[in-house]
C-alpha positions as CSV (number, residue, x, y, z in Angstrom):
1,X,-8.7,13.6,5.2
2,X,-5.1,13.7,4.0
3,X,-3.8,11.8,1.0
4,X,-2.8,8.7,3.0
5,X,-6.3,8.4,4.5
6,X,-7.9,8.9,1.1
7,X,-5.8,6.3,-0.6
8,X,-5.8,3.7,2.2
9,X,-9.1,4.1,3.9
10,X,-11.2,5.7,1.2
11,X,-10.8,3.0,-1.4
12,X,-11.6,-0.7,-1.5
13,X,-8.0,-1.5,-2.5
14,X,-6.5,0.2,0.5
15,X,-5.5,-3.1,2.1
16,X,-3.6,-4.1,-0.9
17,X,-1.8,-0.7,-1.1
18,X,-0.9,-1.2,2.6
19,X,0.6,-4.6,1.9
20,X,2.7,-3.1,-0.9
21,X,3.9,-0.2,1.3
22,X,4.8,-2.6,4.1
23,X,7.0,-4.6,1.8
24,X,8.7,-1.5,0.5
25,X,9.3,-0.2,4.0
26,X,11.5,-3.2,4.4
27,X,13.3,-3.2,1.1
28,X,13.0,-1.6,-2.4
29,X,11.4,-4.0,-4.9
30,X,10.3,-4.0,-8.5
31,X,6.7,-4.7,-9.4
32,X,7.3,-8.4,-10.2
33,X,8.9,-8.9,-6.8
34,X,6.0,-7.0,-5.0
35,X,3.4,-9.2,-6.8
36,X,5.2,-12.4,-5.9
37,X,5.8,-11.4,-2.2
38,X,2.2,-10.5,-1.5
39,X,0.7,-13.1,-3.9
40,X,-1.2,-10.8,-6.3
41,X,-1.0,-10.6,-10.1
42,X,1.4,-8.3,-11.8
43,X,-1.3,-5.9,-13.2
44,X,-2.8,-5.5,-9.7
45,X,0.6,-4.6,-8.2
46,X,1.3,-2.3,-11.1
47,X,-2.1,-0.5,-10.6
48,X,-1.4,0.1,-6.9
49,X,2.2,1.1,-7.3
50,X,1.2,3.6,-10.0
51,X,-1.5,5.1,-7.8
52,X,1.0,5.4,-4.9
53,X,3.7,6.8,-7.2
54,X,1.3,9.5,-8.6
55,X,0.4,10.5,-5.1
56,X,4.0,10.9,-3.8
57,X,3.8,7.9,-1.5
58,X,6.3,5.9,-3.5
59,X,9.2,6.8,-5.7
60,X,11.1,4.8,-8.3
61,X,14.8,4.7,-8.9
62,X,14.7,4.9,-12.7
63,X,12.4,4.8,-15.7
64,X,13.8,1.5,-16.9
65,X,12.0,-1.8,-16.9
66,X,12.4,-3.5,-13.5
67,X,12.8,-0.2,-11.7
68,X,12.9,-0.4,-7.9
69,X,10.2,1.3,-5.8
70,X,10.6,2.7,-2.3
71,X,8.8,5.0,0.2
72,X,9.1,8.7,-0.3
73,X,10.3,11.1,2.4
74,X,6.6,12.2,2.7
75,X,5.6,8.6,3.8
76,X,8.6,8.2,6.2
77,X,7.8,11.6,7.8
78,X,4.2,10.6,8.2
79,X,4.8,7.0,9.3
80,X,2.8,7.5,12.6
81,X,-0.2,8.6,10.5
82,X,0.4,5.6,8.3
83,X,0.5,3.2,11.2
84,X,-2.7,4.7,12.7
85,X,-4.4,4.2,9.3
86,X,-3.3,0.5,9.3
87,X,-4.8,0.0,12.7
88,X,-8.1,1.6,11.7
89,X,-8.2,-0.6,8.6
90,X,-7.6,-3.7,10.7
91,X,-10.4,-2.7,13.0
92,X,-12.8,-2.3,10.1
93,X,-11.8,-5.6,8.6
94,X,-12.3,-7.3,12.0
95,X,-15.8,-5.8,12.4
96,X,-16.7,-7.0,8.9
97,X,-15.3,-10.5,9.6
98,X,-17.1,-10.7,12.9
99,X,-20.4,-9.6,11.3
100,X,-20.0,-12.4,8.8
101,X,-19.7,-15.0,11.5
102,X,-23.1,-14.0,12.9
103,X,-25.1,-14.5,9.7
């Protein structure tokens, strides 16, 4: 497993991290903007952004409050792997959702 698979498929919070990455692939944002866009609380957004930052998936433009986050070159170079991981996570979520409909 590479770091993307570990972070996005190997954790319960992988779906939230994917939502954050998807936002940042469109435009750099600060943590408050991320939280608002994907409708999560600030501390949850901060947790995921910090985890992605520590693992070289995201970068930030400064150390000041309100810093903007964006994908690293590592993520953009591995965008096909990222997209495959997203598809796999969607499959897993669909299986779980369908299983719930049969109970």
